[in-house]
N, CA, C and O of each residue as an XYZ file, in Angstrom:
468
protein
N      11.685   -156.996     78.470
C      11.226   -155.916     79.320
C      11.748   -154.611     78.762
O      12.762   -154.578     78.065
N      11.051   -153.547     79.071
C      11.507   -152.227     78.655
C      12.568   -151.717     79.616
O      12.462   -151.901     80.829
N      13.586   -151.079     79.068
C      14.585   -150.376     79.873
C      14.261   -148.895     79.797
O      13.997   -148.358     78.721
N      14.282   -148.244     80.945
C      13.926   -146.823     81.019
C      15.109   -145.984     81.480
O      15.961   -146.445     82.239
N      15.143   -144.759     81.010
C      16.202   -143.826     81.389
C      16.068   -143.452     82.857
O      14.968   -143.176     83.335
N      17.185   -143.444     83.569
C      17.191   -143.057     84.978
C      17.192   -141.539     85.139
O      16.712   -141.018     86.145
N      17.733   -140.834     84.147
C      17.865   -139.381     84.265
C      17.705   -138.720     82.900
O      17.795   -139.380     81.865
N      17.471   -137.437     82.913
C      17.378   -136.664     81.681
C      18.747   -136.568     81.020
O      19.772   -136.494     81.699
N      18.753   -136.571     79.696
C      19.987   -136.332     78.951
C      19.629   -135.894     77.542
O      18.490   -136.046     77.103
N      20.610   -135.352     76.842
C      20.418   -134.901     75.462
C      21.346   -135.703     74.569
O      22.537   -135.841     74.847
N      20.777   -136.231     73.488
C      21.569   -136.952     72.487
C      21.780   -136.025     71.304
O      20.848   -135.716     70.562
N      23.009   -135.590     71.143
C      23.337   -134.710     70.024
C      23.447   -135.534     68.737
O      23.796   -136.712     68.800
N      23.160   -134.945     67.581
C      23.257   -135.669     66.318
C      24.662   -136.244     66.094
O      25.667   -135.563     66.298
N      24.706   -137.490     65.678
C      25.969   -138.141     65.350
C      26.799   -138.571     66.542
O      27.934   -139.016     66.371
N      26.267   -138.450     67.734
C      27.033   -138.746     68.942
C      26.403   -139.930     69.688
O      25.187   -139.987     69.873
N      27.249   -140.864     70.108
C      26.798   -141.973     70.955
C      27.100   -141.628     72.405
O      28.141   -141.044     72.708
N      26.191   -141.988     73.294
C      26.433   -141.787     74.722
C      25.698   -142.843     75.512
O      24.716   -143.419     75.043
N      26.185   -143.095     76.723
C      25.518   -144.067     77.584
C      24.418   -143.378     78.380
O      24.555   -142.238     78.823
N      23.330   -144.108     78.542
C      22.205   -143.622     79.335
C      21.967   -144.642     80.446
O      21.779   -145.830     80.183
N      21.976   -144.172     81.670
C      21.810   -145.042     82.839
C      20.371   -145.528     82.967
O      19.427   -144.821     82.614
N      20.224   -146.752     83.480
C      18.889   -147.302     83.727
C      18.605   -147.469     85.212
O      17.446   -147.546     85.620
N      19.662   -147.527     86.023
C      19.471   -147.691     87.464
C      19.188   -149.116     87.900
O      18.861   -149.343     89.065
N      19.305   -150.087     86.993
C      19.052   -151.474     87.392
C      20.273   -152.344     87.128
O      21.080   -152.062     86.242
N      20.387   -153.397     87.909
C      21.419   -154.416     87.731
C      20.715   -155.761     87.864
O      19.700   -155.881     88.550
N      21.266   -156.764     87.200
C      20.659   -158.095     87.232
C      21.730   -159.136     87.524
O      22.922   -158.883     87.352
N      21.293   -160.300     87.965
C      22.189   -161.433     88.163
C      21.625   -162.605     87.369
O      20.630   -163.218     87.756
N      22.274   -162.897     86.265
C      21.829   -163.978     85.385
C      22.461   -165.300     85.810
O      23.614   -165.322     86.240
N      21.727   -166.392     85.694
C      22.329   -167.697     85.979
C      23.246   -168.118     84.831
O      23.102   -167.612     83.717
N      24.178   -169.028     85.079
C      25.028   -169.532     84.004
C      24.177   -170.081     82.861
O      23.134   -170.695     83.086
N      24.637   -169.851     81.634
C      23.916   -170.333     80.467
C      22.883   -169.356     79.925
O      22.171   -169.668     78.970
N      22.799   -168.163     80.535
C      21.861   -167.142     80.065
C      22.602   -165.848     79.782
O      23.626   -165.555     80.399
N      22.080   -165.089     78.854
C      22.585   -163.756     78.556
C      21.398   -162.814     78.484
O      20.264   -163.255     78.296
N      21.644   -161.539     78.630
C      20.627   -160.519     78.405
C      21.040   -159.771     77.139
O      22.197   -159.379     76.984
N      20.089   -159.583     76.250
C      20.338   -158.849     75.009
C      19.623   -157.508     75.084
O      18.420   -157.450     75.341
N      20.371   -156.426     74.859
C      19.791   -155.087     74.847
C      19.548   -154.724     73.388
O      20.464   -154.735     72.566
N      18.302   -154.405     73.087
C      17.891   -154.157     71.700
C      17.244   -152.779     71.558
O      16.684   -152.241     72.513
N      17.332   -152.217     70.348
C      16.715   -150.907     70.118
C      15.187   -150.971     70.140
O      14.595   -152.041     69.999
N      14.576   -149.833     70.315
C      13.120   -149.712     70.225
C      12.771   -149.210     68.822
O      13.341   -148.225     68.352
N      11.847   -149.879     68.168
C      11.511   -149.535     66.785
C      10.924   -148.129     66.657
O      11.187   -147.437     65.673
N      10.133   -147.704     67.641
C       9.545   -146.367     67.576
C      10.589   -145.268     67.643
O      10.487   -144.272     66.928
N      11.598   -145.439     68.499
C      12.680   -144.448     68.563
C      13.453   -144.411     67.255
O      13.851   -143.340     66.795
N      13.666   -145.576     66.654
C      14.397   -145.634     65.387
C      13.606   -144.962     64.264
O      14.149   -144.146     63.520
N      12.339   -145.301     64.147
C      11.519   -144.772     63.058
C      11.252   -143.273     63.193
O      11.398   -142.523     62.228
N      10.864   -142.845     64.380
C      10.419   -141.460     64.558
C      11.521   -140.474     64.905
O      11.371   -139.275     64.670
N      12.645   -140.965     65.469
C      13.678   -140.040     65.939
C      15.101   -140.427     65.505
O      16.059   -139.740     65.859
N      15.244   -141.518     64.744
C      16.561   -141.991     64.273
C      17.510   -142.303     65.437
O      18.714   -142.063     65.345
N      16.959   -142.840     66.533
C      17.761   -143.232     67.688
C      17.931   -144.747     67.652
O      16.952   -145.484     67.535
N      19.180   -145.211     67.752
C      19.446   -146.640     67.695
C      20.542   -147.012     68.681
O      21.073   -146.156     69.389
N      20.874   -148.289     68.719
C      21.982   -148.799     69.530
C      23.079   -149.238     68.568
O      22.851   -150.142     67.763
N      24.254   -148.632     68.625
C      25.300   -148.959     67.652
C      25.855   -150.377     67.797
O      26.470   -150.890     66.861
N      25.654   -151.010     68.928
C      26.179   -152.364     69.154
C      25.051   -153.378     69.319
O      25.221   -154.383     70.008
N      23.906   -153.125     68.696
C      22.739   -153.991     68.889
C      22.876   -155.319     68.169
O      23.363   -155.353     67.038
N      22.461   -156.413     68.791
C      22.075   -156.428     70.196
C      23.303   -156.468     71.098
O      24.249   -157.214     70.845
N      23.277   -155.677     72.129
C      24.350   -155.692     73.118
C      24.144   -156.894     74.032
O      23.009   -157.253     74.346
N      25.225   -157.505     74.452
C      25.144   -158.692     75.292
C      25.616   -158.387     76.705
O      26.673   -157.790     76.907
N      24.812   -158.807     77.682
C      25.202   -158.748     79.086
C      25.413   -160.193     79.505
O      24.478   -160.993     79.485
N      26.634   -160.527     79.884
C      26.932   -161.916     80.223
C      26.581   -162.207     81.679
O      26.367   -161.286     82.467
N      26.521   -163.500     82.036
C      26.070   -163.857     83.384
C      27.007   -163.416     84.509
O      26.599   -163.419     85.670
N      28.239   -163.040     84.204
C      29.155   -162.610     85.245
C      29.085   -161.124     85.561
O      29.701   -160.679     86.530
N      28.349   -160.339     84.768
C      28.297   -158.888     84.967
C      27.356   -158.541     86.115
O      26.251   -159.076     86.196
N      27.787   -157.654     86.995
C      26.971   -157.256     88.146
C      26.744   -155.754     88.243
O      26.135   -155.289     89.206
N      27.213   -154.997     87.284
C      27.064   -153.546     87.359
C      25.731   -153.062     86.830
O      24.896   -153.849     86.384
N      25.551   -151.778     86.886
C      24.346   -151.140     86.365
C      24.268   -151.340     84.856
O      25.280   -151.253     84.161
N      23.081   -151.604     84.359
C      22.879   -151.685     82.914
C      22.800   -150.269     82.375
O      21.966   -149.469     82.800
N      23.682   -149.977     81.434
C      23.665   -148.698     80.731
C      23.459   -148.994     79.259
O      23.973   -149.983     78.737
N      22.711   -148.143     78.598
C      22.388   -148.349     77.197
C      23.161   -147.330     76.362
O      23.116   -146.130     76.631
N      23.871   -147.826     75.342
C      24.561   -146.926     74.412
C      23.563   -146.520     73.341
O      23.139   -147.347     72.533
N      23.189   -145.253     73.334
C      22.268   -144.727     72.332
C      23.026   -143.862     71.339
O      23.956   -143.143     71.707
N      22.623   -143.937     70.080
C      23.238   -143.147     69.008
C      22.144   -142.395     68.276
O      21.154   -142.982     67.840
N      22.330   -141.101     68.146
C      21.378   -140.252     67.428
C      21.838   -140.124     65.981
O      22.809   -139.425     65.691
N      21.138   -140.800     65.077
C      21.451   -140.723     63.645
C      20.673   -139.609     62.959
O      20.786   -139.423     61.747
N      19.886   -138.871     63.730
C      19.083   -137.786     63.177
C      19.885   -136.510     62.999
O      21.097   -136.479     63.214
N      19.183   -135.458     62.603
C      19.814   -134.155     62.351
C      19.592   -133.162     63.486
O      20.179   -132.080     63.499
N      18.738   -133.539     64.439
C      18.436   -132.651     65.562
C      18.755   -133.350     66.875
O      18.729   -134.578     66.956
N      19.053   -132.569     67.894
C      19.262   -133.134     69.230
C      17.968   -133.799     69.679
O      16.872   -133.363     69.327
N      18.117   -134.867     70.466
C      16.956   -135.588     70.983
C      17.018   -135.585     72.502
O      18.031   -135.961     73.091
N      15.937   -135.163     73.130
C      15.863   -135.079     74.584
C      15.340   -136.390     75.149
O      14.237   -136.819     74.812
N      16.140   -137.035     76.018
C      15.708   -138.219     76.754
C      15.276   -137.741     78.132
O      16.017   -137.038     78.819
N      14.069   -138.130     78.525
C      13.545   -137.740     79.827
C      13.581   -138.929     80.779
O      13.421   -140.075     80.358
N      13.788   -138.655     82.049
C      13.741   -139.705     83.071
C      12.443   -140.486     82.914
O      11.359   -139.908     82.837
N      12.573   -141.807     82.867
C      11.399   -142.673     82.731
C      11.070   -143.062     81.305
O      10.251   -143.955     81.088
N      11.695   -142.408     80.314
C      11.451   -142.775     78.916
C      11.924   -144.202     78.640
O      12.954   -144.633     79.159
N      11.180   -144.916     77.836
C      11.607   -146.230     77.371
C      12.695   -146.005     76.331
O      12.466   -145.346     75.317
N      13.887   -146.558     76.586
C      15.010   -146.303     75.689
C      15.524   -147.551     74.982
O      16.245   -147.438     73.991
N      15.172   -148.733     75.469
C      15.641   -149.981     74.857
C      14.801   -151.125     75.399
O      13.958   -150.939     76.277
N      15.049   -152.312     74.858
C      14.377   -153.510     75.338
C      15.422   -154.508     75.798
O      16.527   -154.561     75.259
N      15.064   -155.298     76.798
C      15.959   -156.315     77.338
C      15.310   -157.679     77.134
O      14.175   -157.907     77.553
N      16.041   -158.583     76.487
C      15.561   -159.937     76.239
C      16.527   -160.898     76.918
O      17.739   -160.798     76.725
N      16.003   -161.825     77.708
C      16.830   -162.840     78.348
C      16.809   -164.075     77.458
O      15.742   -164.548     77.068
N      17.996   -164.597     77.136
C      18.092   -165.735     76.226
C      19.054   -166.781     76.775
O      20.076   -166.456     77.380
N      18.707   -168.028     76.553
C      19.570   -169.137     76.929
C      20.573   -169.363     75.798
O      20.242   -169.177     74.627
N      21.782   -169.759     76.143
C      22.768   -170.101     75.115
C      23.501   -171.367     75.520
O      23.528   -171.739     76.693
N      24.083   -172.009     74.550
C      24.865   -173.216     74.777
C      26.346   -172.853     74.818
O      26.846   -172.169     73.925
N      27.030   -173.300     75.829
C      28.477   -173.118     75.920
C      29.132   -174.181     75.038
O      28.786   -175.359     75.129
N      30.061   -173.780     74.199
C      30.710   -174.736     73.300
C      32.192   -174.850     73.632
O      32.795   -173.934     74.193
N      32.751   -175.975     73.279
C      34.192   -176.179     73.373
C      34.706   -176.316     71.948
O      34.234   -177.158     71.184
N      35.673   -175.487     71.601
C      36.201   -175.464     70.249
C      37.287   -176.517     70.074
O      38.072   -176.788     70.983
N      37.310   -177.098     68.886
C      38.357   -178.039     68.522
C      38.936   -177.603     67.182
O      38.199   -177.238     66.266
N      40.236   -177.643     67.079
C      40.881   -177.309     65.824
C      40.764   -178.492     64.876
O      40.917   -179.642     65.286
N      40.492   -178.208     63.613
C      40.366   -179.282     62.641
C      40.069   -178.738     61.265
O      40.020   -177.523     61.071
N      39.868   -179.625     60.307
C      39.535   -179.245     58.939
C      38.027   -179.049     58.823
O      37.248   -179.746     59.474
N      37.626   -178.098     57.991
C      36.211   -177.821     57.779
C      35.673   -178.686     56.654
O      36.367   -178.951     55.673
N      34.434   -179.122     56.803
C      33.761   -179.824     55.719
C      33.436   -178.829     54.616
O      33.173   -177.663     54.909
N      33.447   -179.251     53.369
C      33.129   -178.349     52.262
C      31.615   -178.218     52.118
O      30.866   -179.134     52.459
N      31.173   -177.058     51.604
C      29.765   -176.797     51.336
C      29.649   -176.180     49.957
O      30.654   -175.790     49.362
N      28.426   -176.087     49.440
C      28.206   -175.464     48.127
C      28.634   -174.000     48.150
O      29.206   -173.511     47.176
N      28.369   -173.307     49.230
C      28.735   -171.899     49.338
C      30.241   -171.732     49.549
O      30.863   -170.843     48.967
N      30.806   -172.577     50.371
C      32.235   -172.470     50.641
C      32.597   -171.187     51.348
O      31.904   -170.762     52.273
N      33.683   -170.566     50.916
C      34.162   -169.325     51.522
C      33.826   -168.127     50.654
O      34.624   -167.196     50.545
N      32.648   -168.141     50.033
C      32.253   -167.114     49.082
C      32.189   -165.700     49.625
O      32.297   -164.750     48.850
N      32.020   -165.527     50.914
C      32.027   -164.190     51.506
C      30.672   -163.488     51.458
O      29.646   -164.103     51.166
N      30.692   -162.181     51.752
C      29.472   -161.377     51.847
C      28.659   -161.435     50.562
O      29.185   -161.205     49.474
N      27.381   -161.740     50.694
C      26.473   -161.742     49.557
C      26.497   -162.985     48.706
O      25.701   -163.097     47.774
N      27.383   -163.931     48.990
C      27.518   -165.091     48.125
C      26.353   -166.061     48.225
O      26.146   -166.860     47.312
N      25.575   -166.012     49.321
C      24.449   -166.949     49.439
C      23.211   -166.447     48.726
O      22.241   -167.191     48.586
N      23.218   -165.208     48.272
C      22.051   -164.623     47.612
C      22.071   -164.757     46.109
O      21.201   -164.200     45.438
N      23.024   -165.468     45.557
C      23.119   -165.605     44.101
C      22.338   -166.788     43.607
O      22.309   -167.051     42.404
């Protein structure tokens, strides 16, 4: 679903700020909400989410606020009702961790970029 700005605000270049949406949700256990950037804002105005995708866990009950970052060179005006992000509801599996030895793989602990060789 689209998330819309609750109020007008200005995003200055290089500055991150929260933008209110005016909505709250109650997710069942085993689900999360992911807040994702809008491609049009990114392409045309260099507006993104610095923590994308942001996760809203099932225990959160507050207002959803979107952290927007202006990577452009000019201030960007957000108007009440503007689409500022997208919300995706996703199921996840809860895991229980166990300490132990890892199985070896061809890649191993090669680090960043090691799978592209």
